[in-house]
mmCIF file of the N, C-alpha and C atoms, coordinates in Angstrom:
data_MODEL
# 
_entry.id   MODEL 
# 
loop_
_atom_site.group_PDB 
_atom_site.id 
_atom_site.type_symbol 
_atom_site.label_atom_id 
_atom_site.label_alt_id 
_atom_site.label_comp_id 
_atom_site.label_asym_id 
_atom_site.label_entity_id 
_atom_site.label_seq_id 
_atom_site.pdbx_PDB_ins_code 
_atom_site.Cartn_x 
_atom_site.Cartn_y 
_atom_site.Cartn_z 
_atom_site.occupancy 
_atom_site.B_iso_or_equiv 
_atom_site.pdbx_formal_charge 
_atom_site.auth_seq_id 
_atom_site.auth_comp_id 
_atom_site.auth_asym_id 
_atom_site.auth_atom_id 
_atom_site.pdbx_PDB_model_num 
ATOM 1   N N  . MET A 1 1  ? 0.692   -1.156  0.091   1.00 0.00 ? 1  MET A N  1 
ATOM 2   C CA . MET A 1 1  ? 0.031   -0.040  0.477   1.00 0.00 ? 1  MET A CA 1 
ATOM 3   C C  . MET A 1 1  ? 1.014   1.188   0.311   1.00 0.00 ? 1  MET A C  1 
ATOM 4   N N  . SER A 1 2  ? 0.605   2.487   -0.729  1.00 0.00 ? 2  SER A N  1 
ATOM 5   C CA . SER A 1 2  ? 1.410   3.522   -0.781  1.00 0.00 ? 2  SER A CA 1 
ATOM 6   C C  . SER A 1 2  ? 1.101   4.480   0.273   1.00 0.00 ? 2  SER A C  1 
ATOM 7   N N  . THR A 1 3  ? 1.455   5.300   0.330   1.00 0.00 ? 3  THR A N  1 
ATOM 8   C CA . THR A 1 3  ? 1.391   6.845   1.240   1.00 0.00 ? 3  THR A CA 1 
ATOM 9   C C  . THR A 1 3  ? 0.143   7.012   0.970   1.00 0.00 ? 3  THR A C  1 
ATOM 10  N N  . ARG A 1 4  ? -0.068  7.257   -0.753  1.00 0.00 ? 4  ARG A N  1 
ATOM 11  C CA . ARG A 1 4  ? -1.562  7.973   -1.054  1.00 0.00 ? 4  ARG A CA 1 
ATOM 12  C C  . ARG A 1 4  ? -2.299  7.157   -0.304  1.00 0.00 ? 4  ARG A C  1 
ATOM 13  N N  . GLU A 1 5  ? -2.272  6.070   -0.624  1.00 0.00 ? 5  GLU A N  1 
ATOM 14  C CA . GLU A 1 5  ? -3.760  5.196   -0.263  1.00 0.00 ? 5  GLU A CA 1 
ATOM 15  C C  . GLU A 1 5  ? -3.916  4.901   1.390   1.00 0.00 ? 5  GLU A C  1 
ATOM 16  N N  . ALA A 1 6  ? -3.080  5.322   2.452   1.00 0.00 ? 6  ALA A N  1 
ATOM 17  C CA . ALA A 1 6  ? -2.851  5.135   3.845   1.00 0.00 ? 6  ALA A CA 1 
ATOM 18  C C  . ALA A 1 6  ? -3.696  6.568   3.933   1.00 0.00 ? 6  ALA A C  1 
ATOM 19  N N  . ILE A 1 7  ? -3.306  7.595   3.026   1.00 0.00 ? 7  ILE A N  1 
ATOM 20  C CA . ILE A 1 7  ? -3.688  9.113   3.718   1.00 0.00 ? 7  ILE A CA 1 
ATOM 21  C C  . ILE A 1 7  ? -5.058  8.439   3.777   1.00 0.00 ? 7  ILE A C  1 
ATOM 22  N N  . ARG A 1 8  ? -5.790  7.895   1.863   1.00 0.00 ? 8  ARG A N  1 
ATOM 23  C CA . ARG A 1 8  ? -7.188  8.145   1.930   1.00 0.00 ? 8  ARG A CA 1 
ATOM 24  C C  . ARG A 1 8  ? -7.434  6.816   2.875   1.00 0.00 ? 8  ARG A C  1 
ATOM 25  N N  . ALA A 1 9  ? -7.418  6.358   3.615   1.00 0.00 ? 9  ALA A N  1 
ATOM 26  C CA . ALA A 1 9  ? -7.531  5.364   4.425   1.00 0.00 ? 9  ALA A CA 1 
ATOM 27  C C  . ALA A 1 9  ? -7.728  6.141   5.781   1.00 0.00 ? 9  ALA A C  1 
ATOM 28  N N  . VAL A 1 10 ? -7.265  7.223   6.196   1.00 0.00 ? 10 VAL A N  1 
ATOM 29  C CA . VAL A 1 10 ? -7.119  8.032   7.576   1.00 0.00 ? 10 VAL A CA 1 
ATOM 30  C C  . VAL A 1 10 ? -8.946  9.202   7.077   1.00 0.00 ? 10 VAL A C  1 
ATOM 31  N N  . LYS A 1 11 ? -8.189  8.954   6.098   1.00 0.00 ? 11 LYS A N  1 
ATOM 32  C CA . LYS A 1 11 ? -9.832  10.082  5.644   1.00 0.00 ? 11 LYS A CA 1 
ATOM 33  C C  . LYS A 1 11 ? -10.985 9.566   5.413   1.00 0.00 ? 11 LYS A C  1 
ATOM 34  N N  . SER A 1 12 ? -10.814 8.211   5.208   1.00 0.00 ? 12 SER A N  1 
ATOM 35  C CA . SER A 1 12 ? -12.279 7.297   5.517   1.00 0.00 ? 12 SER A CA 1 
ATOM 36  C C  . SER A 1 12 ? -12.558 7.163   6.603   1.00 0.00 ? 12 SER A C  1 
ATOM 37  N N  . GLY A 1 13 ? -11.318 7.832   7.297   1.00 0.00 ? 13 GLY A N  1 
ATOM 38  C CA . GLY A 1 13 ? -12.619 7.204   8.782   1.00 0.00 ? 13 GLY A CA 1 
ATOM 39  C C  . GLY A 1 13 ? -11.342 6.372   9.842   1.00 0.00 ? 13 GLY A C  1 
ATOM 40  N N  . CYS A 1 14 ? -10.635 5.719   8.855   1.00 0.00 ? 14 CYS A N  1 
ATOM 41  C CA . CYS A 1 14 ? -9.570  5.462   9.921   1.00 0.00 ? 14 CYS A CA 1 
ATOM 42  C C  . CYS A 1 14 ? -8.280  6.333   10.656  1.00 0.00 ? 14 CYS A C  1 
ATOM 43  N N  . GLY A 1 15 ? -9.085  6.045   11.700  1.00 0.00 ? 15 GLY A N  1 
ATOM 44  C CA . GLY A 1 15 ? -7.725  6.933   12.714  1.00 0.00 ? 15 GLY A CA 1 
ATOM 45  C C  . GLY A 1 15 ? -6.236  6.213   13.023  1.00 0.00 ? 15 GLY A C  1 
ATOM 46  N N  . GLY A 1 16 ? -5.683  7.016   11.995  1.00 0.00 ? 16 GLY A N  1 
ATOM 47  C CA . GLY A 1 16 ? -4.537  6.063   11.472  1.00 0.00 ? 16 GLY A CA 1 
ATOM 48  C C  . GLY A 1 16 ? -3.695  5.645   12.256  1.00 0.00 ? 16 GLY A C  1 
ATOM 49  N N  . ARG A 1 17 ? -3.046  4.672   12.783  1.00 0.00 ? 17 ARG A N  1 
ATOM 50  C CA . ARG A 1 17 ? -1.899  4.760   14.394  1.00 0.00 ? 17 ARG A CA 1 
ATOM 51  C C  . ARG A 1 17 ? -0.438  4.152   14.067  1.00 0.00 ? 17 ARG A C  1 
ATOM 52  N N  . SER A 1 18 ? -0.390  3.494   12.294  1.00 0.00 ? 18 SER A N  1 
ATOM 53  C CA . SER A 1 18 ? 0.744   2.787   12.400  1.00 0.00 ? 18 SER A CA 1 
ATOM 54  C C  . SER A 1 18 ? 0.634   2.044   10.880  1.00 0.00 ? 18 SER A C  1 
ATOM 55  N N  . LEU A 1 19 ? 1.327   2.065   10.135  1.00 0.00 ? 19 LEU A N  1 
ATOM 56  C CA . LEU A 1 19 ? 1.856   1.766   8.661   1.00 0.00 ? 19 LEU A CA 1 
ATOM 57  C C  . LEU A 1 19 ? 2.858   0.914   8.981   1.00 0.00 ? 19 LEU A C  1 
ATOM 58  N N  . ILE A 1 20 ? 2.501   -0.413  8.838   1.00 0.00 ? 20 ILE A N  1 
ATOM 59  C CA . ILE A 1 20 ? 3.785   -1.092  8.444   1.00 0.00 ? 20 ILE A CA 1 
ATOM 60  C C  . ILE A 1 20 ? 3.313   -1.881  7.617   1.00 0.00 ? 20 ILE A C  1 
ATOM 61  N N  . HIS A 1 21 ? 4.754   -2.234  6.123   1.00 0.00 ? 21 HIS A N  1 
ATOM 62  C CA . HIS A 1 21 ? 4.748   -2.783  5.008   1.00 0.00 ? 21 HIS A CA 1 
ATOM 63  C C  . HIS A 1 21 ? 3.319   -2.967  4.883   1.00 0.00 ? 21 HIS A C  1 
ATOM 64  N N  . ASP A 1 22 ? 3.248   -3.768  5.045   1.00 0.00 ? 22 ASP A N  1 
ATOM 65  C CA . ASP A 1 22 ? 1.948   -3.759  3.707   1.00 0.00 ? 22 ASP A CA 1 
ATOM 66  C C  . ASP A 1 22 ? 0.147   -4.463  5.113   1.00 0.00 ? 22 ASP A C  1 
ATOM 67  N N  . GLU A 1 23 ? 0.474   -3.413  6.061   1.00 0.00 ? 23 GLU A N  1 
ATOM 68  C CA . GLU A 1 23 ? -0.672  -3.113  6.897   1.00 0.00 ? 23 GLU A CA 1 
ATOM 69  C C  . GLU A 1 23 ? -0.738  -2.221  7.286   1.00 0.00 ? 23 GLU A C  1 
ATOM 70  N N  . ILE A 1 24 ? -2.022  -1.478  7.835   1.00 0.00 ? 24 ILE A N  1 
ATOM 71  C CA . ILE A 1 24 ? -2.349  -0.189  8.630   1.00 0.00 ? 24 ILE A CA 1 
ATOM 72  C C  . ILE A 1 24 ? -3.458  -0.806  9.740   1.00 0.00 ? 24 ILE A C  1 
ATOM 73  N N  . ILE A 1 25 ? -2.581  0.139   10.940  1.00 0.00 ? 25 ILE A N  1 
ATOM 74  C CA . ILE A 1 25 ? -3.353  -0.027  12.383  1.00 0.00 ? 25 ILE A CA 1 
ATOM 75  C C  . ILE A 1 25 ? -4.017  0.891   12.359  1.00 0.00 ? 25 ILE A C  1 
ATOM 76  N N  . CYS A 1 26 ? -5.319  0.610   12.759  1.00 0.00 ? 26 CYS A N  1 
ATOM 77  C CA . CYS A 1 26 ? -5.932  2.249   12.759  1.00 0.00 ? 26 CYS A CA 1 
ATOM 78  C C  . CYS A 1 26 ? -6.738  2.216   13.958  1.00 0.00 ? 26 CYS A C  1 
ATOM 79  N N  . GLU A 1 27 ? -7.294  3.476   14.381  1.00 0.00 ? 27 GLU A N  1 
ATOM 80  C CA . GLU A 1 27 ? -8.764  2.900   15.722  1.00 0.00 ? 27 GLU A CA 1 
ATOM 81  C C  . GLU A 1 27 ? -9.757  3.703   14.711  1.00 0.00 ? 27 GLU A C  1 
ATOM 82  N N  . VAL A 1 28 ? -10.669 3.195   14.605  1.00 0.00 ? 28 VAL A N  1 
ATOM 83  C CA . VAL A 1 28 ? -11.760 3.287   14.266  1.00 0.00 ? 28 VAL A CA 1 
ATOM 84  C C  . VAL A 1 28 ? -13.367 3.634   15.863  1.00 0.00 ? 28 VAL A C  1 
ATOM 85  N N  . SER A 1 29 ? -14.198 4.017   15.376  1.00 0.00 ? 29 SER A N  1 
ATOM 86  C CA . SER A 1 29 ? -15.467 3.705   16.404  1.00 0.00 ? 29 SER A CA 1 
ATOM 87  C C  . SER A 1 29 ? -15.969 2.395   16.513  1.00 0.00 ? 29 SER A C  1 
ATOM 88  N N  . GLU A 1 30 ? -16.552 1.542   17.769  1.00 0.00 ? 30 GLU A N  1 
ATOM 89  C CA . GLU A 1 30 ? -16.844 0.470   17.440  1.00 0.00 ? 30 GLU A CA 1 
ATOM 90  C C  . GLU A 1 30 ? -18.385 0.972   17.325  1.00 0.00 ? 30 GLU A C  1 
ATOM 91  N N  . ASP A 1 31 ? -19.441 1.237   16.034  1.00 0.00 ? 31 ASP A N  1 
ATOM 92  C CA . ASP A 1 31 ? -20.770 1.651   16.161  1.00 0.00 ? 31 ASP A CA 1 
ATOM 93  C C  . ASP A 1 31 ? -21.371 0.838   14.900  1.00 0.00 ? 31 ASP A C  1 
ATOM 94  N N  . GLU A 1 32 ? -22.250 1.573   14.303  1.00 0.00 ? 32 GLU A N  1 
ATOM 95  C CA . GLU A 1 32 ? -23.144 0.682   13.769  1.00 0.00 ? 32 GLU A CA 1 
ATOM 96  C C  . GLU A 1 32 ? -22.118 0.488   11.928  1.00 0.00 ? 32 GLU A C  1 
ATOM 97  N N  . ASN A 1 33 ? -20.965 1.571   12.082  1.00 0.00 ? 33 ASN A N  1 
ATOM 98  C CA . ASN A 1 33 ? -20.636 1.894   10.746  1.00 0.00 ? 33 ASN A CA 1 
ATOM 99  C C  . ASN A 1 33 ? -19.637 0.949   10.552  1.00 0.00 ? 33 ASN A C  1 
ATOM 100 N N  . LEU A 1 34 ? -18.951 0.150   11.582  1.00 0.00 ? 34 LEU A N  1 
ATOM 101 C CA . LEU A 1 34 ? -17.242 -0.789  11.579  1.00 0.00 ? 34 LEU A CA 1 
ATOM 102 C C  . LEU A 1 34 ? -17.246 -0.942  10.543  1.00 0.00 ? 34 LEU A C  1 
ATOM 103 N N  . PRO A 1 35 ? -18.286 -2.371  10.001  1.00 0.00 ? 35 PRO A N  1 
ATOM 104 C CA . PRO A 1 35 ? -18.298 -3.026  9.095   1.00 0.00 ? 35 PRO A CA 1 
ATOM 105 C C  . PRO A 1 35 ? -18.431 -2.053  7.540   1.00 0.00 ? 35 PRO A C  1 
ATOM 106 N N  . ALA A 1 36 ? -18.664 -1.221  7.665   1.00 0.00 ? 36 ALA A N  1 
ATOM 107 C CA . ALA A 1 36 ? -18.325 -0.461  5.914   1.00 0.00 ? 36 ALA A CA 1 
ATOM 108 C C  . ALA A 1 36 ? -16.797 -0.393  6.487   1.00 0.00 ? 36 ALA A C  1 
ATOM 109 N N  . ARG A 1 37 ? -16.546 0.751   7.443   1.00 0.00 ? 37 ARG A N  1 
ATOM 110 C CA . ARG A 1 37 ? -15.328 1.037   7.435   1.00 0.00 ? 37 ARG A CA 1 
ATOM 111 C C  . ARG A 1 37 ? -13.912 0.284   6.975   1.00 0.00 ? 37 ARG A C  1 
ATOM 112 N N  . VAL A 1 38 ? -14.230 -0.814  7.684   1.00 0.00 ? 38 VAL A N  1 
ATOM 113 C CA . VAL A 1 38 ? -13.595 -1.372  7.704   1.00 0.00 ? 38 VAL A CA 1 
ATOM 114 C C  . VAL A 1 38 ? -13.443 -2.558  5.909   1.00 0.00 ? 38 VAL A C  1 
ATOM 115 N N  . ALA A 1 39 ? -14.472 -2.841  5.424   1.00 0.00 ? 39 ALA A N  1 
ATOM 116 C CA . ALA A 1 39 ? -14.665 -2.872  3.599   1.00 0.00 ? 39 ALA A CA 1 
ATOM 117 C C  . ALA A 1 39 ? -14.121 -1.493  3.117   1.00 0.00 ? 39 ALA A C  1 
ATOM 118 N N  . GLU A 1 40 ? -14.052 -0.469  3.493   1.00 0.00 ? 40 GLU A N  1 
ATOM 119 C CA . GLU A 1 40 ? -13.471 0.668   2.751   1.00 0.00 ? 40 GLU A CA 1 
ATOM 120 C C  . GLU A 1 40 ? -12.267 1.027   2.954   1.00 0.00 ? 40 GLU A C  1 
ATOM 121 N N  . ILE A 1 41 ? -11.716 0.816   4.124   1.00 0.00 ? 41 ILE A N  1 
ATOM 122 C CA . ILE A 1 41 ? -10.333 0.392   4.190   1.00 0.00 ? 41 ILE A CA 1 
ATOM 123 C C  . ILE A 1 41 ? -9.354  -0.556  3.294   1.00 0.00 ? 41 ILE A C  1 
ATOM 124 N N  . GLU A 1 42 ? -10.547 -1.843  3.715   1.00 0.00 ? 42 GLU A N  1 
ATOM 125 C CA . GLU A 1 42 ? -9.659  -3.332  2.686   1.00 0.00 ? 42 GLU A CA 1 
ATOM 126 C C  . GLU A 1 42 ? -9.721  -2.670  1.007   1.00 0.00 ? 42 GLU A C  1 
ATOM 127 N N  . ARG A 1 43 ? -10.797 -2.029  1.154   1.00 0.00 ? 43 ARG A N  1 
ATOM 128 C CA . ARG A 1 43 ? -11.150 -1.623  -0.615  1.00 0.00 ? 43 ARG A CA 1 
ATOM 129 C C  . ARG A 1 43 ? -9.827  -0.810  -0.637  1.00 0.00 ? 43 ARG A C  1 
ATOM 130 N N  . LEU A 1 44 ? -9.497  0.301   -0.028  1.00 0.00 ? 44 LEU A N  1 
ATOM 131 C CA . LEU A 1 44 ? -8.004  0.862   -0.467  1.00 0.00 ? 44 LEU A CA 1 
ATOM 132 C C  . LEU A 1 44 ? -7.286  0.388   -0.663  1.00 0.00 ? 44 LEU A C  1 
ATOM 133 N N  . MET A 1 45 ? -7.061  -0.459  0.325   1.00 0.00 ? 45 MET A N  1 
ATOM 134 C CA . MET A 1 45 ? -5.571  -1.476  0.228   1.00 0.00 ? 45 MET A CA 1 
ATOM 135 C C  . MET A 1 45 ? -5.390  -2.245  -0.955  1.00 0.00 ? 45 MET A C  1 
ATOM 136 N N  . ILE A 1 46 ? -6.213  -2.708  -1.427  1.00 0.00 ? 46 ILE A N  1 
ATOM 137 C CA . ILE A 1 46 ? -6.527  -3.595  -2.225  1.00 0.00 ? 46 ILE A CA 1 
ATOM 138 C C  . ILE A 1 46 ? -5.731  -2.798  -3.627  1.00 0.00 ? 46 ILE A C  1 
ATOM 139 N N  . GLU A 1 47 ? -6.906  -1.958  -3.364  1.00 0.00 ? 47 GLU A N  1 
ATOM 140 C CA . GLU A 1 47 ? -6.770  -1.167  -5.254  1.00 0.00 ? 47 GLU A CA 1 
ATOM 141 C C  . GLU A 1 47 ? -4.923  -0.162  -4.918  1.00 0.00 ? 47 GLU A C  1 
ATOM 142 N N  . GLY A 1 48 ? -4.994  0.321   -3.906  1.00 0.00 ? 48 GLY A N  1 
ATOM 143 C CA . GLY A 1 48 ? -3.598  0.639   -3.827  1.00 0.00 ? 48 GLY A CA 1 
ATOM 144 C C  . GLY A 1 48 ? -2.396  -0.643  -4.389  1.00 0.00 ? 48 GLY A C  1 
ATOM 145 N N  . MET A 1 49 ? -2.495  -1.520  -3.844  1.00 0.00 ? 49 MET A N  1 
ATOM 146 C CA . MET A 1 49 ? -1.630  -3.275  -3.968  1.00 0.00 ? 49 MET A CA 1 
ATOM 147 C C  . MET A 1 49 ? -1.702  -2.726  -5.704  1.00 0.00 ? 49 MET A C  1 
ATOM 148 N N  . GLN A 1 50 ? -3.012  -2.882  -6.439  1.00 0.00 ? 50 GLN A N  1 
ATOM 149 C CA . GLN A 1 50 ? -3.161  -3.152  -7.693  1.00 0.00 ? 50 GLN A CA 1 
ATOM 150 C C  . GLN A 1 50 ? -2.620  -2.120  -8.437  1.00 0.00 ? 50 GLN A C  1 
ATOM 151 N N  . LYS A 1 51 ? -2.011  -1.092  -7.516  1.00 0.00 ? 51 LYS A N  1 
ATOM 152 C CA . LYS A 1 51 ? -1.028  0.013   -8.535  1.00 0.00 ? 51 LYS A CA 1 
ATOM 153 C C  . LYS A 1 51 ? 0.428   -0.314  -9.066  1.00 0.00 ? 51 LYS A C  1 
ATOM 154 N N  . VAL A 1 52 ? 0.714   -1.400  -7.512  1.00 0.00 ? 52 VAL A N  1 
ATOM 155 C CA . VAL A 1 52 ? 1.907   -1.414  -7.487  1.00 0.00 ? 52 VAL A CA 1 
ATOM 156 C C  . VAL A 1 52 ? 2.474   -2.567  -8.197  1.00 0.00 ? 52 VAL A C  1 
ATOM 157 N N  . VAL A 1 53 ? 1.271   -3.731  -8.084  1.00 0.00 ? 53 VAL A N  1 
ATOM 158 C CA . VAL A 1 53 ? 1.485   -4.529  -8.836  1.00 0.00 ? 53 VAL A CA 1 
ATOM 159 C C  . VAL A 1 53 ? 0.467   -5.282  -9.384  1.00 0.00 ? 53 VAL A C  1 
ATOM 160 N N  . PRO A 1 54 ? 0.005   -4.956  -10.293 1.00 0.00 ? 54 PRO A N  1 
ATOM 161 C CA . PRO A 1 54 ? -0.931  -4.655  -11.783 1.00 0.00 ? 54 PRO A CA 1 
ATOM 162 C C  . PRO A 1 54 ? -1.026  -6.567  -12.126 1.00 0.00 ? 54 PRO A C  1 
ATOM 163 N N  . GLY A 1 55 ? -1.974  -6.842  -11.862 1.00 0.00 ? 55 GLY A N  1 
ATOM 164 C CA . GLY A 1 55 ? -2.434  -8.147  -12.418 1.00 0.00 ? 55 GLY A CA 1 
ATOM 165 C C  . GLY A 1 55 ? -2.202  -9.175  -11.423 1.00 0.00 ? 55 GLY A C  1 
ATOM 166 N N  . ALA A 1 56 ? -1.461  -8.484  -10.040 1.00 0.00 ? 56 ALA A N  1 
ATOM 167 C CA . ALA A 1 56 ? -1.375  -9.981  -9.176  1.00 0.00 ? 56 ALA A CA 1 
ATOM 168 C C  . ALA A 1 56 ? -3.023  -9.906  -8.667  1.00 0.00 ? 56 ALA A C  1 
ATOM 169 N N  . ASN A 1 57 ? -3.126  -11.120 -7.562  1.00 0.00 ? 57 ASN A N  1 
ATOM 170 C CA . ASN A 1 57 ? -4.141  -11.703 -7.307  1.00 0.00 ? 57 ASN A CA 1 
ATOM 171 C C  . ASN A 1 57 ? -3.946  -10.965 -5.554  1.00 0.00 ? 57 ASN A C  1 
ATOM 172 N N  . VAL A 1 58 ? -4.151  -9.857  -5.189  1.00 0.00 ? 58 VAL A N  1 
ATOM 173 C CA . VAL A 1 58 ? -4.545  -8.779  -4.376  1.00 0.00 ? 58 VAL A CA 1 
ATOM 174 C C  . VAL A 1 58 ? -5.717  -9.094  -3.684  1.00 0.00 ? 58 VAL A C  1 
ATOM 175 N N  . ARG A 1 59 ? -5.537  -9.480  -1.865  1.00 0.00 ? 59 ARG A N  1 
ATOM 176 C CA . ARG A 1 59 ? -6.645  -9.767  -1.468  1.00 0.00 ? 59 ARG A CA 1 
ATOM 177 C C  . ARG A 1 59 ? -6.727  -9.328  -0.312  1.00 0.00 ? 59 ARG A C  1 
ATOM 178 N N  . GLY A 1 60 ? -7.444  -8.833  0.589   1.00 0.00 ? 60 GLY A N  1 
ATOM 179 C CA . GLY A 1 60 ? -7.299  -8.372  2.097   1.00 0.00 ? 60 GLY A CA 1 
ATOM 180 C C  . GLY A 1 60 ? -7.681  -8.984  2.963   1.00 0.00 ? 60 GLY A C  1 
ATOM 181 N N  . GLU A 1 61 ? -7.095  -9.182  4.179   1.00 0.00 ? 61 GLU A N  1 
ATOM 182 C CA . GLU A 1 61 ? -7.364  -9.868  5.139   1.00 0.00 ? 61 GLU A CA 1 
ATOM 183 C C  . GLU A 1 61 ? -7.432  -8.961  6.477   1.00 0.00 ? 61 GLU A C  1 
ATOM 184 N N  . PRO A 1 62 ? -8.612  -8.277  6.549   1.00 0.00 ? 62 PRO A N  1 
ATOM 185 C CA . PRO A 1 62 ? -9.072  -7.801  7.683   1.00 0.00 ? 62 PRO A CA 1 
ATOM 186 C C  . PRO A 1 62 ? -8.968  -7.957  9.371   1.00 0.00 ? 62 PRO A C  1 
ATOM 187 N N  . GLU A 1 63 ? -8.300  -7.699  10.372  1.00 0.00 ? 63 GLU A N  1 
ATOM 188 C CA . GLU A 1 63 ? -8.548  -7.894  11.406  1.00 0.00 ? 63 GLU A CA 1 
ATOM 189 C C  . GLU A 1 63 ? -9.186  -6.973  12.182  1.00 0.00 ? 63 GLU A C  1 
ATOM 190 N N  . VAL A 1 64 ? -10.220 -7.135  13.227  1.00 0.00 ? 64 VAL A N  1 
ATOM 191 C CA . VAL A 1 64 ? -10.493 -6.037  14.038  1.00 0.00 ? 64 VAL A CA 1 
ATOM 192 C C  . VAL A 1 64 ? -10.601 -6.360  15.138  1.00 0.00 ? 64 VAL A C  1 
ATOM 193 N N  . ARG A 1 65 ? -9.921  -5.761  16.212  1.00 0.00 ? 65 ARG A N  1 
ATOM 194 C CA . ARG A 1 65 ? -9.161  -5.720  17.669  1.00 0.00 ? 65 ARG A CA 1 
ATOM 195 C C  . ARG A 1 65 ? -9.770  -4.927  18.643  1.00 0.00 ? 65 ARG A C  1 
ATOM 196 N N  . ARG A 1 66 ? -10.360 -4.714  19.829  1.00 0.00 ? 66 ARG A N  1 
ATOM 197 C CA . ARG A 1 66 ? -10.034 -4.030  21.087  1.00 0.00 ? 66 ARG A CA 1 
ATOM 198 C C  . ARG A 1 66 ? -8.472  -3.582  20.968  1.00 0.00 ? 66 ARG A C  1 
ATOM 199 N N  . SER A 1 67 ? -7.603  -4.146  21.121  1.00 0.00 ? 67 SER A N  1 
ATOM 200 C CA . SER A 1 67 ? -5.838  -3.856  21.484  1.00 0.00 ? 67 SER A CA 1 
ATOM 201 C C  . SER A 1 67 ? -5.318  -4.807  20.611  1.00 0.00 ? 67 SER A C  1 
ATOM 202 N N  . PHE A 1 68 ? -3.996  -5.173  21.340  1.00 0.00 ? 68 PHE A N  1 
ATOM 203 C CA . PHE A 1 68 ? -3.479  -5.254  20.225  1.00 0.00 ? 68 PHE A CA 1 
ATOM 204 C C  . PHE A 1 68 ? -3.370  -7.244  20.359  1.00 0.00 ? 68 PHE A C  1 
ATOM 205 N N  . SER A 1 69 ? -3.703  -7.346  21.337  1.00 0.00 ? 69 SER A N  1 
ATOM 206 C CA . SER A 1 69 ? -4.005  -9.011  21.276  1.00 0.00 ? 69 SER A CA 1 
ATOM 207 C C  . SER A 1 69 ? -4.643  -9.554  20.897  1.00 0.00 ? 69 SER A C  1 
ATOM 208 N N  . LYS A 1 70 ? -4.728  -10.861 20.083  1.00 0.00 ? 70 LYS A N  1 
ATOM 209 C CA . LYS A 1 70 ? -5.501  -11.332 19.358  1.00 0.00 ? 70 LYS A CA 1 
ATOM 210 C C  . LYS A 1 70 ? -6.572  -11.971 19.876  1.00 0.00 ? 70 LYS A C  1 
ATOM 211 N N  . ALA A 1 71 ? -6.227  -12.078 21.519  1.00 0.00 ? 71 ALA A N  1 
ATOM 212 C CA . ALA A 1 71 ? -7.819  -12.350 22.065  1.00 0.00 ? 71 ALA A CA 1 
ATOM 213 C C  . ALA A 1 71 ? -8.792  -11.360 21.803  1.00 0.00 ? 71 ALA A C  1 
ATOM 214 N N  . ASP A 1 72 ? -8.662  -10.466 21.240  1.00 0.00 ? 72 ASP A N  1 
ATOM 215 C CA . ASP A 1 72 ? -9.689  -9.236  21.738  1.00 0.00 ? 72 ASP A CA 1 
ATOM 216 C C  . ASP A 1 72 ? -10.184 -8.981  19.989  1.00 0.00 ? 72 ASP A C  1 
ATOM 217 N N  . ASN A 1 73 ? -10.377 -9.604  19.456  1.00 0.00 ? 73 ASN A N  1 
ATOM 218 C CA . ASN A 1 73 ? -10.486 -10.501 18.124  1.00 0.00 ? 73 ASN A CA 1 
ATOM 219 C C  . ASN A 1 73 ? -12.372 -9.896  17.825  1.00 0.00 ? 73 ASN A C  1 
ATOM 220 N N  . VAL A 1 74 ? -12.676 -8.852  17.078  1.00 0.00 ? 74 VAL A N  1 
ATOM 221 C CA . VAL A 1 74 ? -14.217 -8.290  17.558  1.00 0.00 ? 74 VAL A CA 1 
ATOM 222 C C  . VAL A 1 74 ? -14.743 -9.297  16.288  1.00 0.00 ? 74 VAL A C  1 
ATOM 223 N N  . LEU A 1 75 ? -15.549 -9.925  15.984  1.00 0.00 ? 75 LEU A N  1 
ATOM 224 C CA . LEU A 1 75 ? -16.591 -10.767 14.729  1.00 0.00 ? 75 LEU A CA 1 
ATOM 225 C C  . LEU A 1 75 ? -17.373 -9.529  14.098  1.00 0.00 ? 75 LEU A C  1 
ATOM 226 N N  . LEU A 1 76 ? -17.123 -9.879  12.132  1.00 0.00 ? 76 LEU A N  1 
ATOM 227 C CA . LEU A 1 76 ? -18.009 -8.420  11.922  1.00 0.00 ? 76 LEU A CA 1 
ATOM 228 C C  . LEU A 1 76 ? -18.666 -9.166  11.012  1.00 0.00 ? 76 LEU A C  1 
ATOM 229 N N  . THR A 1 77 ? -20.189 -8.591  11.164  1.00 0.00 ? 77 THR A N  1 
ATOM 230 C CA . THR A 1 77 ? -21.063 -9.118  9.737   1.00 0.00 ? 77 THR A CA 1 
ATOM 231 C C  . THR A 1 77 ? -20.310 -8.573  8.580   1.00 0.00 ? 77 THR A C  1 
ATOM 232 N N  . PRO A 1 78 ? -20.247 -8.946  7.390   1.00 0.00 ? 78 PRO A N  1 
ATOM 233 C CA . PRO A 1 78 ? -19.613 -8.555  6.165   1.00 0.00 ? 78 PRO A CA 1 
ATOM 234 C C  . PRO A 1 78 ? -20.763 -7.364  5.724   1.00 0.00 ? 78 PRO A C  1 
ATOM 235 N N  . SER A 1 79 ? -19.943 -6.199  5.066   1.00 0.00 ? 79 SER A N  1 
ATOM 236 C CA . SER A 1 79 ? -21.043 -5.368  5.157   1.00 0.00 ? 79 SER A CA 1 
ATOM 237 C C  . SER A 1 79 ? -20.975 -5.751  3.190   1.00 0.00 ? 79 SER A C  1 
ATOM 238 N N  . LYS A 1 80 ? -20.285 -6.266  2.629   1.00 0.00 ? 80 LYS A N  1 
ATOM 239 C CA . LYS A 1 80 ? -20.130 -6.839  1.225   1.00 0.00 ? 80 LYS A CA 1 
ATOM 240 C C  . LYS A 1 80 ? -21.716 -7.794  0.351   1.00 0.00 ? 80 LYS A C  1 
# 
């Protein structure tokens, strides 16, 4: 993901906290809009990588947690 796509993700409602190689750590409100925000951030990341590696099978694997602990995983109902 390019810096440009990371900035677009932040503007889409992701309170960007860290950009690490091919992932972005965001802080977002846990409300009824959470699934849509996650889907939009995933879409922006995929779009950004497709610009870097055209034709590659790019996919996202979003994870939502209340902390850095894997035990705090939040289950989402897909908004797609």
